[in-house]
Backbone as CSV, one residue per row, in Angstrom:
resi,resn,N_x,N_y,N_z,CA_x,CA_y,CA_z,C_x,C_y,C_z
1,MET,107.981,102.628,102.315,106.459,102.948,101.782,105.849,104.247,102.046
2,HIS,105.106,104.631,101.094,104.467,105.984,101.081,103.047,105.887,101.353
3,PHE,102.566,106.610,102.299,101.039,106.448,102.453,100.211,107.694,102.167
4,LYS,99.039,107.541,102.029,97.925,108.751,102.053,96.845,108.396,103.066
5,LEU,96.285,109.465,103.738,95.271,109.128,104.540,93.894,109.729,103.819
6,ILE,93.395,108.800,103.286,91.867,109.035,102.807,90.704,109.433,103.929
7,ILE,90.054,110.565,104.033,89.206,110.901,104.796,87.848,111.041,104.074
8,ALA,86.778,110.356,104.444,85.505,110.434,103.857,84.457,110.885,104.806
9,PHE,83.556,111.768,104.714,82.503,112.065,105.558,81.477,111.486,104.738
10,VAL,80.433,110.481,105.207,79.661,109.832,104.285,78.323,109.738,105.229
11,ASN,77.093,109.733,104.989,75.869,109.736,105.556,75.929,108.340,105.804
12,ASP,75.385,108.060,107.181,75.544,106.766,107.932,74.672,105.613,107.010
13,ASP,73.849,105.885,105.971,73.139,104.701,105.408,74.259,104.189,104.210
14,LYS,75.363,105.223,103.999,76.418,104.733,102.835,77.567,104.060,103.542
15,THR,77.564,104.148,104.744,79.106,103.621,105.513,79.449,102.316,104.987
16,GLU,78.586,101.306,105.002,78.604,99.780,104.523,79.135,99.882,102.923
17,PRO,78.179,100.432,102.130,78.731,100.356,100.807,79.868,101.125,100.405
18,VAL,80.269,102.052,101.199,81.470,102.855,100.692,82.618,101.679,101.289
19,MET,82.310,101.266,102.635,83.607,100.318,102.986,83.675,99.207,101.917
20,ARG,82.732,98.671,101.566,82.869,97.621,100.656,83.736,98.002,99.408
21,ALA,83.521,99.029,98.761,83.838,99.697,97.531,85.483,99.925,97.869
22,ALA,85.891,100.693,99.060,87.135,100.658,99.355,87.905,99.466,99.339
23,ARG,87.330,98.463,100.092,88.167,97.392,100.293,88.358,96.688,98.826
24,ALA,87.317,96.632,98.147,87.342,95.948,96.560,88.486,96.617,95.792
25,ALA,88.854,98.067,96.305,89.712,98.923,95.416,91.139,98.756,96.059
26,GLY,91.254,98.154,97.158,92.394,97.822,97.749,92.897,98.274,99.079
27,ALA,91.821,98.928,99.632,92.049,99.438,101.247,92.125,98.276,102.178
28,THR,92.699,98.095,103.219,92.990,97.031,104.117,91.980,97.069,105.161
29,GLY,91.486,98.299,105.558,90.620,98.527,106.473,90.544,100.061,106.726
30,ALA,89.680,100.342,107.627,89.284,101.786,108.097,88.932,102.096,109.570
31,THR,89.026,103.239,109.926,88.510,103.549,111.361,87.248,104.339,111.011
32,VAL,86.292,103.899,111.741,85.097,104.687,111.368,84.578,105.786,112.708
33,ILE,84.270,106.704,112.565,84.072,107.659,113.811,82.561,107.762,113.402
34,GLY,81.698,107.348,114.319,80.039,107.564,113.860,79.476,108.809,114.675
35,ASN,78.378,109.038,114.438,77.495,110.296,114.685,78.170,111.517,114.405
36,ALA,78.814,111.761,113.556,79.532,113.392,113.317,78.142,113.925,112.543
37,ARG,78.375,115.091,112.379,77.327,116.275,112.021,77.995,117.381,110.950
38,GLY,77.356,117.344,110.055,77.885,118.556,109.070,76.875,119.399,108.761
39,GLU,77.310,120.691,108.321,76.222,121.856,107.919,76.808,122.083,106.549
40,GLY,75.670,122.366,105.508,76.199,122.703,104.347,75.859,124.074,104.050
41,LEU,75.540,124.542,102.640,75.309,126.003,102.344,73.879,126.258,102.839
42,LYS,72.710,125.359,102.660,71.486,125.446,103.020,71.152,125.267,104.357
43,PRO,70.178,125.819,104.907,69.779,125.737,106.278,69.224,124.192,106.657
44,VAL,69.363,123.805,107.803,69.118,122.509,108.101,67.478,122.808,108.568
45,LYS,66.854,121.607,107.799,65.438,121.341,107.974,65.090,121.029,109.485
46,THR,63.953,121.751,110.039,63.377,121.329,111.242,61.959,121.203,111.321
47,PHE,61.516,120.348,112.272,60.196,119.865,112.465,59.914,120.093,113.945
48,LEU,58.963,120.910,114.170,58.944,121.089,115.767,60.050,121.111,116.671
49,GLY,61.193,121.943,115.909,62.415,122.453,116.765,63.401,121.113,116.775
50,LEU,63.042,120.071,116.075,63.937,118.960,115.952,64.550,118.918,114.587
51,THR,65.888,118.745,114.298,66.505,118.615,113.375,66.064,117.528,112.440
52,LEU,66.010,117.530,111.151,65.928,116.358,110.100,67.021,115.854,109.306
53,GLU,68.245,116.104,109.952,69.317,116.147,109.118,69.726,114.379,109.500
54,THR,70.625,114.000,108.565,70.892,112.451,108.918,72.325,112.439,109.460
55,GLN,72.528,111.454,110.128,73.816,111.601,110.792,74.842,111.097,109.856
56,CYS,76.058,111.355,110.026,77.246,111.105,109.024,78.208,110.344,109.867
57,ASP,79.004,109.500,108.976,80.230,108.852,109.542,81.537,109.417,109.092
58,VAL,82.476,109.670,109.582,83.753,109.942,109.242,84.508,108.677,109.111
59,LEU,85.124,108.156,107.917,85.927,107.066,107.722,87.336,107.460,107.384
60,LEU,88.502,107.013,108.110,89.845,107.029,107.943,90.455,105.897,107.438
61,PHE,90.996,106.120,106.073,91.452,104.861,105.476,93.142,105.556,105.303
62,LEU,94.159,104.601,105.772,95.698,104.766,105.692,95.880,103.629,104.401
63,VAL,96.236,104.203,103.288,96.471,103.248,102.078,97.641,103.657,101.565
64,GLU,98.237,102.894,100.769,99.517,102.997,100.156,99.296,104.018,98.998
65,ARG,100.181,104.866,98.566,100.039,106.084,97.614,99.712,105.510,96.312
66,HIS,99.903,104.430,95.987,99.720,104.188,94.364,98.435,103.532,94.444
67,LEU,97.750,103.310,95.391,96.264,102.799,95.318,95.152,103.873,95.544
68,SER,95.796,105.175,96.347,94.984,106.203,97.003,93.963,106.811,95.957
69,ARG,94.351,107.087,94.599,93.312,107.586,93.826,92.399,106.706,93.375
70,HIS,92.702,105.635,93.088,91.659,104.414,92.699,90.685,104.295,93.820
71,ILE,90.973,104.294,95.053,90.217,104.039,96.161,89.294,105.464,96.213
72,LEU,89.763,106.493,96.297,89.133,107.630,96.401,88.020,107.710,95.358
73,GLU,88.241,107.415,93.968,87.145,107.415,92.895,86.315,106.383,93.217
74,ARG,86.538,105.229,93.874,85.598,104.476,94.151,84.555,104.773,95.222
75,ILE,85.234,105.364,96.232,84.430,105.988,97.419,83.433,107.031,96.754
76,SER,84.023,107.763,96.073,83.192,108.901,95.284,81.988,108.290,94.568
77,GLU,82.257,107.483,93.825,80.990,106.951,92.727,80.085,106.168,93.997
78,THR,80.393,105.397,94.686,79.601,104.573,95.593,78.670,105.434,96.558
79,GLY,79.413,106.505,96.918,78.586,107.377,97.810,77.907,108.458,96.893
80,ALA,78.067,108.597,95.642,77.328,109.382,94.872,77.761,110.936,95.026
81,PHE,79.034,111.258,95.705,79.362,112.504,96.006,79.304,113.465,94.930
82,ASP,79.555,113.151,93.786,79.645,114.217,92.762,78.088,114.314,92.201
83,THR,77.334,113.445,92.268,76.054,113.649,91.516,75.099,113.846,92.421
84,THR,75.031,113.669,93.687,74.030,113.976,94.763,74.453,115.011,95.826
85,PRO,74.166,116.245,95.776,74.359,117.294,96.578,74.207,116.793,98.223
86,GLY,75.182,116.918,99.066,75.030,116.625,100.563,75.120,115.149,100.946
87,SER,75.439,114.379,99.805,75.799,112.912,100.226,77.256,112.728,100.775
88,GLY,78.086,113.690,100.723,79.332,113.382,101.410,80.564,113.981,100.735
89,ILE,81.615,114.037,101.151,82.855,114.491,100.497,84.036,113.552,100.959
90,ALA,85.062,113.475,100.301,86.238,112.461,100.627,87.413,113.491,100.199
91,LEU,88.547,113.265,100.835,89.893,113.926,100.401,90.962,113.178,100.955
92,GLN,92.207,113.358,100.145,93.434,112.475,100.434,94.179,113.542,101.336
93,LEU,95.305,112.982,101.984,96.248,113.898,102.556,97.501,113.000,102.514
94,ASP,98.716,113.625,102.205,99.994,113.101,102.442,100.264,112.630,103.717
95,VAL,100.731,111.387,104.203,101.331,110.905,105.149,102.744,110.859,105.277
96,GLU,103.342,111.811,106.400,104.987,111.792,106.344,105.376,110.468,106.825
97,ASP,104.751,109.991,107.832,105.540,108.637,108.428,104.299,108.024,109.337
98,ALA,104.437,106.520,109.342,103.449,105.716,109.724,103.948,104.666,110.618
99,VAL,103.647,104.283,111.539,104.160,103.076,112.153,102.788,102.245,112.465
100,GLY,103.131,100.887,112.452,102.214,99.859,112.791,101.334,99.314,111.704
101,VAL,101.749,99.725,110.477,101.008,99.381,109.194,102.149,98.321,108.369
102,SER,102.799,97.904,108.663,103.828,96.811,107.871,102.949,95.693,107.490
103,HIS,101.823,95.567,108.004,100.851,94.422,107.333,100.367,94.538,106.145
104,GLN,100.221,96.140,105.716,99.505,96.346,104.635,100.541,96.468,103.401
105,ILE,101.805,96.290,103.852,102.851,96.267,102.682,102.743,95.015,101.931
């Protein structure tokens, strides 16, 4: 079985909708890493020395290769990655080998 790793960086208010969309598209689960921080092209807004940026989560999905593009597209649509600057990004990587995932087959 061939797998892909989808990594999505999403604003924390979009984590649950993105997770639901990925599951509906065929993902069986994800690892969520909370409280990540990203920086874009524009400087971060501050107020009295405190940053006003939102926290983001990193979502890791290990999915079967034939489902990966469909899941990636649903994540992008739900997170509005292509329509709203700074809303998040997602990418997929080939996985050479994986163990402990026989329940996904």
